[in-house]
Structures are given as C-alpha cells and as structure tokens.
C-alpha positions in Angstrom: 110.6 108.1 109.7 106.9 107.0 109.6 104.4 108.6 111.9 101.4 107.4 113.9 98.8 110.1 113.5 95.6 110.1 115.6 92.4 111.9 114.6 88.8 112.1 115.7 86.5 111.8 112.7 84.1 114.5 114.1 87.0 117.0 114.2 88.0 116.6 110.6 86.9 119.2 108.1 85.4 117.3 105.1 86.4 120.2 102.8 90.1 119.8 103.7 92.2 116.7 102.9 94.4 114.9 105.5 97.9 115.0 104.2 100.2 112.0 105.0 103.6 110.9 104.0 104.3 107.4 102.6 104.6 105.0 105.5 102.4 107.0 107.9 99.6 105.2 109.8 96.4 107.1 110.4 94.5 106.0 113.5 90.8 107.0 113.7 88.5 106.6 116.7 85.8 104.7 114.7 83.9 101.4 114.6 84.5 100.8 110.9 86.0 102.0 107.7 86.8 101.3 104.1 88.8 102.7 101.2 86.2 103.9 98.8 88.4 105.3 96.0 92.1 105.3 95.2 95.0 103.1 96.1 97.3 105.5 98.0 96.1 104.2 101.4 95.1 100.7 102.6 92.9 99.7 105.5 95.1 97.9 108.0 92.2 96.8 110.0 89.4 97.5 112.5 90.3 96.9 116.1 89.2 96.9 119.7 91.8 98.5 122.0 93.2 96.3 124.7 95.7 96.7 127.6 98.3 94.4 129.0 97.6 93.7 132.7 100.1 93.4 135.5 100.0 89.6 135.1 100.7 89.7 131.4 97.1 89.0 130.2 95.4 91.2 127.7 92.3 93.0 128.9 89.8 93.9 126.3 86.4 95.7 126.9 83.2 94.2 125.5 81.5 96.2 122.8 82.0 97.5 119.3 85.4 98.1 117.7 86.8 101.5 118.4 89.9 102.0 116.3 90.5 102.0 112.5 94.0 102.1 111.0 94.9 103.2 107.5 98.4 103.1 106.1 99.8 105.5 103.5 101.2 103.2 100.8 102.1 105.3 97.8 101.8 109.0 96.7 98.4 109.9 95.4 94.9 110.6 96.6 92.2 108.3 98.2 88.8 108.7 99.7 88.0 106.7 102.8 84.7 106.2 104.6 84.8 106.2 108.4 82.0 104.8 110.4 81.3 106.0 113.9 78.7 105.1 116.4 77.2 101.7 117.5 77.5 99.3 114.5 74.5 97.4 115.7 72.1 100.3 116.1 72.9 103.8 114.8 76.0 104.6 112.7 77.3 107.6 110.9 79.6 107.5 107.9 82.0 110.4 107.1 84.1 110.6 103.9 87.7 111.8 104.3 90.0 112.7 101.5 93.6 111.5 102.1 96.5 112.9 100.1 99.8 111.0 100.3 103.0 112.9 99.4 
C-alpha cells in the first residue's frame, strides 16, 4: 500500500537520503520545487491548501503556495530542490536526495 509521507524541509538532514517505496507520495511544506536529477520521482505539483466549508465551498487562503508533492515512480535515486519562504521576496532552496526502493 502506498503511503502519504509528510516532511518539513528544515528538519531534513541533507547528508541523509529520504527513502521511499514505489507509489509513495512525499508532501513537503514548501512554496516550490523541482526534480533536478534522476527519474525515480516526479513532481505532482505545487499547491495551496484549502478546506471544505460547512456549506460545501472550498476555502483557500491568499498567499504563496504552501505544499509540494512528489511521487515515487520507479526504483532509483533522484535529487529534488525544495523552495521555502516567500516566492516574491526571499526564498531558500534545499536539495534533498530521494532513494526509491
């Protein structure tokens, strides 16, 4: 069974890879991201969280995106760049190695 794995980019040790299984989805609290190297993971998208209200409408805050999703596609190793901070002012990019088993 695939897993939804949540991580805070600041808490990840850049010296240690994140190990996923094929089908897992990695959710990072970030405003952007990309796959820099490898093909074992794919960027599903960059999102802004929303909630369904009691009347069925979706409530979405204003501001920058706050969630990035990557999916583990095939076994192998990839490097992803994760961007945190305000994308219009000051950003910080961290590289994360992802190993898919």
